[in-house]
C-alpha positions as CSV (number, residue, x, y, z in Angstrom):
1,X,52.8,-126.6,105.9
2,X,49.7,-125.3,107.8
3,X,48.7,-122.4,105.6
4,X,45.5,-123.2,103.8
5,X,45.5,-122.3,100.1
6,X,43.2,-123.8,97.5
7,X,45.0,-126.3,95.3
8,X,45.4,-125.5,91.7
9,X,42.9,-127.4,89.6
10,X,43.6,-128.6,86.1
11,X,40.9,-126.2,84.8
12,X,42.6,-123.3,86.6
13,X,45.9,-124.0,84.9
14,X,44.4,-124.5,81.4
15,X,42.1,-121.5,81.6
16,X,42.2,-118.6,84.1
17,X,45.7,-119.3,85.3
18,X,47.3,-120.0,81.9
19,X,48.0,-116.4,81.0
20,X,49.4,-115.5,84.4
21,X,51.8,-118.4,84.5
22,X,52.7,-118.3,80.8
23,X,53.3,-114.6,80.3
24,X,56.8,-114.3,82.0
25,X,57.9,-117.5,80.5
26,X,57.0,-116.7,76.9
27,X,58.2,-113.1,77.1
28,X,61.5,-114.1,78.5
29,X,62.5,-116.6,75.9
30,X,60.8,-116.5,72.6
31,X,62.9,-119.4,71.2
32,X,61.1,-121.7,73.6
33,X,57.6,-120.7,72.5
34,X,57.5,-123.6,70.1
35,X,59.2,-126.8,69.3
36,X,59.4,-129.8,71.5
37,X,61.2,-131.2,74.6
38,X,62.2,-134.8,75.1
39,X,61.7,-135.8,78.7
40,X,63.1,-139.0,80.4
41,X,61.4,-139.4,83.7
42,X,60.4,-141.8,86.4
43,X,57.3,-143.7,85.4
44,X,54.9,-142.0,87.8
45,X,56.0,-138.4,87.4
46,X,53.7,-137.4,84.6
47,X,51.3,-140.3,84.5
48,X,48.1,-138.2,84.6
49,X,49.2,-135.8,81.9
50,X,47.8,-132.7,83.5
51,X,51.1,-130.9,84.0
52,X,52.2,-131.7,80.4
53,X,48.9,-130.4,79.0
54,X,49.3,-127.2,81.0
55,X,52.8,-126.6,79.9
56,X,52.0,-127.2,76.2
57,X,48.9,-124.9,76.5
58,X,51.1,-122.1,77.9
59,X,54.2,-122.4,75.8
60,X,53.3,-124.2,72.6
61,X,56.1,-126.7,73.4
62,X,55.2,-130.3,72.7
63,X,56.4,-132.7,75.4
64,X,57.6,-136.2,74.5
65,X,57.9,-138.5,77.6
66,X,59.9,-141.7,77.9
67,X,60.0,-143.4,81.3
68,X,62.3,-145.5,83.4
69,X,61.9,-147.5,86.6
70,X,65.3,-147.3,88.3
71,X,68.4,-145.1,88.4
72,X,70.3,-147.9,86.8
73,X,68.0,-148.0,83.8
74,X,68.3,-144.3,83.3
75,X,72.1,-144.3,83.5
76,X,72.4,-147.3,81.2
77,X,70.1,-145.7,78.6
78,X,71.9,-142.4,78.6
79,X,75.3,-144.1,78.5
80,X,74.4,-146.2,75.5
81,X,73.3,-143.1,73.6
82,X,76.3,-141.1,74.6
83,X,74.2,-138.5,76.4
84,X,71.9,-138.0,73.4
85,X,68.2,-138.5,72.7
86,X,66.8,-136.6,75.7
87,X,66.7,-133.0,76.8
88,X,66.0,-133.4,80.5
89,X,66.0,-136.3,83.0
90,X,65.6,-136.8,86.7
91,X,68.5,-138.7,88.4
92,X,68.6,-139.3,92.2
93,X,71.2,-136.9,93.5
94,X,73.5,-139.6,94.9
95,X,73.9,-141.2,91.5
96,X,75.6,-138.3,89.8
97,X,79.0,-140.1,89.7
98,X,77.5,-142.7,87.4
99,X,77.1,-140.0,84.8
100,X,80.7,-138.7,85.0
101,X,82.2,-141.4,82.9
102,X,81.5,-140.2,79.3
103,X,80.5,-136.7,80.5
104,X,76.8,-137.5,80.1
105,X,75.5,-134.4,81.8
106,X,75.8,-130.7,80.9
107,X,76.7,-128.1,83.5
108,X,73.6,-126.2,84.7
109,X,73.4,-122.7,83.3
110,X,72.1,-120.7,86.3
111,X,71.4,-117.7,84.0
112,X,68.6,-119.8,82.4
113,X,67.4,-121.4,85.6
114,X,65.0,-119.6,88.1
115,X,67.2,-120.5,91.0
116,X,65.0,-118.5,93.4
117,X,62.2,-121.0,92.8
118,X,64.1,-123.9,94.5
119,X,63.9,-124.2,98.2
120,X,67.2,-122.7,99.5
121,X,67.9,-125.5,102.0
122,X,67.6,-128.2,99.3
123,X,69.7,-126.1,96.8
124,X,72.5,-125.9,99.4
125,X,72.4,-129.4,100.7
126,X,72.3,-130.9,97.3
127,X,75.9,-129.8,96.7
128,X,77.1,-132.1,99.5
129,X,74.9,-134.9,98.3
130,X,76.3,-135.1,94.8
131,X,74.8,-132.3,92.7
132,X,78.2,-130.8,91.9
133,X,81.4,-132.1,90.5
134,X,84.7,-130.3,90.5
135,X,83.0,-127.0,91.4
136,X,80.3,-127.2,88.7
137,X,76.6,-127.9,89.3
138,X,75.0,-130.6,87.2
139,X,71.8,-131.3,89.1
140,X,68.9,-129.2,90.3
141,X,66.8,-130.3,93.3
142,X,63.4,-131.3,92.0
143,X,61.6,-133.5,94.6
144,X,62.3,-135.4,97.7
145,X,60.8,-138.1,99.9
146,X,61.6,-140.5,102.7
147,X,61.6,-144.1,103.7
148,X,60.2,-144.5,107.2
149,X,57.6,-146.8,108.8
150,X,54.0,-147.7,107.8
151,X,51.9,-149.4,110.4
152,X,48.3,-150.5,111.0
153,X,47.2,-148.3,113.9
154,X,44.4,-150.7,114.8
155,X,47.1,-153.3,115.5
156,X,50.0,-151.2,116.8
157,X,49.5,-148.5,119.4
158,X,52.4,-146.3,118.5
159,X,52.6,-142.6,119.2
160,X,54.2,-140.8,116.1
161,X,56.9,-139.2,118.2
162,X,57.9,-142.6,119.7
163,X,58.1,-144.4,116.4
164,X,61.3,-146.3,116.1
165,X,63.0,-148.8,113.7
166,X,63.1,-151.0,116.8
167,X,59.3,-151.5,116.4
168,X,60.1,-153.6,113.3
169,X,62.0,-156.1,115.3
170,X,59.8,-156.4,118.4
171,X,58.7,-159.8,119.7
172,X,55.4,-161.3,118.5
173,X,55.5,-160.0,114.9
174,X,55.7,-163.3,113.2
175,X,55.8,-162.6,109.4
176,X,54.2,-159.2,109.9
177,X,57.0,-156.9,108.8
178,X,57.6,-155.6,105.2
179,X,61.1,-154.6,104.3
180,X,63.2,-153.4,101.3
181,X,66.4,-155.3,101.2
182,X,68.5,-152.5,99.7
183,X,67.7,-150.0,102.6
184,X,66.9,-152.0,105.7
185,X,70.6,-152.7,106.3
186,X,71.1,-148.9,106.5
187,X,68.2,-148.3,108.8
188,X,69.4,-151.2,111.0
189,X,72.9,-149.6,111.2
190,X,71.3,-146.3,112.3
191,X,69.1,-148.1,114.9
192,X,72.0,-150.2,116.3
193,X,74.1,-147.1,116.5
194,X,71.3,-145.2,118.3
195,X,71.0,-147.9,121.0
196,X,74.7,-148.2,121.4
197,X,75.0,-151.8,120.2
198,X,77.0,-151.2,117.0
199,X,78.6,-147.7,116.9
200,X,78.8,-146.4,113.4
201,X,78.5,-142.6,113.5
202,X,74.8,-142.8,112.6
203,X,75.6,-145.4,109.8
204,X,78.1,-143.0,108.1
205,X,81.0,-145.3,108.9
206,X,79.7,-147.7,106.2
207,X,80.8,-145.1,103.6
208,X,84.4,-144.5,105.0
209,X,86.0,-147.8,103.9
210,X,85.2,-151.4,102.8
211,X,86.4,-152.7,106.1
212,X,84.1,-150.4,108.1
213,X,81.2,-151.2,105.8
214,X,81.7,-154.9,106.4
215,X,82.1,-154.4,110.2
216,X,78.7,-152.7,110.4
217,X,76.8,-154.7,107.8
218,X,78.1,-158.0,109.3
219,X,76.6,-157.0,112.6
220,X,73.3,-156.0,110.9
221,X,73.1,-159.4,109.2
222,X,73.7,-161.2,112.5
223,X,70.9,-159.1,114.0
224,X,68.5,-160.0,111.2
225,X,69.2,-163.7,111.7
226,X,68.1,-163.5,115.3
227,X,64.8,-161.8,114.2
228,X,64.2,-163.5,110.8
229,X,60.8,-164.7,111.8
230,X,59.4,-161.1,111.8
231,X,59.9,-160.7,108.1
232,X,56.7,-161.3,106.1
233,X,57.7,-159.7,102.8
234,X,60.5,-158.1,100.9
235,X,59.6,-155.4,98.4
236,X,61.4,-153.6,95.6
237,X,58.8,-151.2,94.2
238,X,55.7,-149.3,95.3
239,X,53.3,-152.0,94.0
240,X,55.1,-154.8,96.0
241,X,55.2,-152.6,99.1
242,X,51.5,-151.8,99.0
243,X,50.7,-155.5,98.3
244,X,52.6,-156.6,101.4
245,X,50.1,-154.8,103.5
246,X,46.8,-155.2,101.5
247,X,47.4,-158.8,100.5
248,X,50.5,-160.1,102.3
249,X,49.4,-159.9,105.9
250,X,52.0,-157.4,107.0
251,X,50.9,-154.9,109.7
252,X,54.1,-152.8,109.9
253,X,57.1,-152.2,107.7
254,X,59.7,-149.9,106.3
255,X,58.3,-148.2,103.3
256,X,58.5,-145.1,101.2
257,X,56.3,-142.2,102.4
258,X,54.1,-142.4,99.3
259,X,53.2,-146.0,100.1
260,X,52.1,-145.3,103.6
261,X,50.4,-142.0,102.9
262,X,48.4,-143.5,100.0
263,X,47.4,-146.5,102.0
264,X,46.0,-144.0,104.6
265,X,44.3,-141.7,102.1
266,X,43.2,-144.2,99.5
267,X,42.7,-147.5,101.2
268,X,42.0,-147.3,104.9
269,X,42.7,-144.5,107.5
270,X,44.1,-147.2,109.9
271,X,47.3,-147.2,107.9
272,X,49.7,-144.5,109.1
273,X,53.2,-143.4,108.0
274,X,55.8,-141.7,110.1
275,X,59.5,-140.8,110.4
276,X,61.2,-142.9,113.0
277,X,62.8,-141.0,115.8
278,X,66.3,-142.2,114.7
279,X,65.7,-140.5,111.4
280,X,63.8,-141.4,108.2
281,X,66.0,-142.3,105.2
282,X,65.7,-139.4,102.8
283,X,66.2,-139.2,99.0
284,X,66.4,-136.3,96.6
285,X,65.6,-136.6,92.9
286,X,67.0,-133.8,90.7
287,X,66.6,-132.5,87.2
288,X,69.6,-132.6,84.7
289,X,70.3,-131.6,81.2
290,X,72.0,-134.4,79.2
291,X,75.2,-133.3,77.4
292,X,73.7,-134.3,74.1
293,X,70.4,-132.4,74.5
294,X,69.2,-130.8,71.3
295,X,66.3,-128.7,72.8
296,X,68.1,-126.9,75.6
297,X,65.9,-123.7,75.6
298,X,62.8,-125.8,75.9
299,X,64.3,-128.0,78.6
300,X,64.9,-124.9,80.8
301,X,61.5,-123.6,80.1
302,X,60.0,-126.9,81.2
303,X,62.1,-127.0,84.4
304,X,61.3,-123.5,85.3
305,X,57.6,-124.3,84.8
306,X,57.8,-127.3,87.0
307,X,59.3,-125.2,89.8
308,X,56.5,-122.8,90.0
309,X,54.5,-123.1,93.3
310,X,51.3,-124.1,91.6
311,X,52.8,-126.7,89.4
312,X,55.0,-128.0,92.3
313,X,51.8,-128.4,94.3
314,X,50.1,-130.2,91.4
315,X,53.0,-132.5,91.1
316,X,52.9,-133.3,94.8
317,X,49.2,-134.0,94.8
318,X,49.5,-136.3,91.8
319,X,52.6,-138.3,92.9
320,X,52.8,-138.0,96.6
321,X,56.4,-136.7,96.4
322,X,57.5,-133.4,98.0
323,X,58.3,-130.8,95.4
324,X,61.5,-128.7,95.8
325,X,59.6,-125.6,94.6
326,X,59.2,-122.8,97.0
327,X,55.6,-122.4,98.0
328,X,54.5,-125.8,96.6
329,X,53.2,-127.0,99.9
330,X,50.6,-124.2,99.9
331,X,49.0,-125.9,96.9
332,X,48.8,-129.4,98.3
333,X,45.4,-130.8,99.1
334,X,44.3,-130.6,102.7
335,X,44.6,-134.4,102.9
336,X,48.2,-134.3,101.7
337,X,49.0,-131.5,104.2
338,X,47.5,-133.5,107.1
339,X,49.4,-136.6,106.2
340,X,52.6,-134.7,105.8
341,X,52.3,-133.0,109.2
342,X,51.5,-136.3,110.9
343,X,54.5,-138.0,109.3
344,X,57.0,-135.3,110.1
345,X,56.4,-134.1,113.6
346,X,58.7,-132.1,115.8
347,X,62.3,-132.0,114.4
348,X,61.7,-135.0,112.1
349,X,62.7,-133.0,109.0
350,X,65.9,-131.7,110.6
351,X,66.7,-135.3,111.6
352,X,66.4,-136.8,108.2
353,X,69.2,-139.2,107.1
354,X,70.0,-138.2,103.5
355,X,71.5,-140.9,101.3
356,X,75.1,-139.9,100.7
357,X,76.8,-139.9,97.3
358,X,77.9,-143.4,96.3
359,X,81.5,-144.3,95.9
360,X,82.6,-147.0,93.4
361,X,83.0,-149.7,96.0
362,X,79.7,-149.1,97.8
363,X,77.3,-150.6,95.1
364,X,78.9,-154.0,94.8
365,X,79.1,-154.3,98.6
366,X,75.5,-153.4,99.0
367,X,74.5,-156.0,96.5
368,X,76.6,-158.6,98.3
369,X,75.0,-157.8,101.6
370,X,71.5,-157.6,100.1
371,X,72.0,-161.2,99.0
372,X,73.1,-162.2,102.4
373,X,70.1,-160.5,103.9
374,X,67.7,-162.3,101.6
375,X,69.3,-165.6,102.5
376,X,69.7,-164.9,106.2
């Protein structure tokens, strides 16, 4: 992440870089040099429109974007349409089982996909996280991010390599901690396992059975009750998380990486984001082709375009997420590179805790304990 390469500007994509990026795409598949592609994406993926304009300029393909705000919303929409209406969408890798009922996703055709453009480690690890079903791949790694800790460095003197989930529960933090209910129980399980208080195989026991889930989560709820006074705000989206710090009086909290890094780069340098030494929670979003897609050639052209290093870097700069494209980091802005290197020091990336694939009984249990946490 330390190599310095100028980031790709919008003008470069639309002008001097257009022919270079477009030529192999257009020459390879003439069918995709016109028409349209219907994209179903997270609300902040293509908000600025630069990537869409560049793609249309190079291929002649019109991009129609619809957005969603949660995996549940995306699944529900596709299920209600029987897998029709969209040509590409971006599910989180652990949610693939939600699409199995009704066969809502098409198997990925690796003869159409530029597999070499995907970071090999992500391509491999995605299989264990949910990208495949019965030996067939349905999801392609697209981007990833983490949930770690954001803190006010003018208030908390914390060395990045010493950062711990335990800092959220320290004495003297009356109503200063921001948390996401759906994930703090997991980070607590990881922390309590790390300090030997509640063994759980680094929280993986909560996925082995309902009994084990309850054993660990009951202990987490008991811990929260003892430290309830620390909690200043709960959040469910990026806007709420940011507001907890800028308007809610919180000085430290468990947040997504984009929240903490944007607070640092866009609001005040005093805000820092880092991966706790116990391991930041890591998510992977993927690209998928719905089983009812009508513009399949165009969908693969769009995905291959998104996985070029330059466009991967543009995506990261615009959203704050880490692209799965090989070489994308070379096209991040210097500010983004610096924040990334600060957040993930030492073996932080190797130590990430990836969200496992959900089993049918996990979701209702998590909702039950989320309610208990809220009322603790």
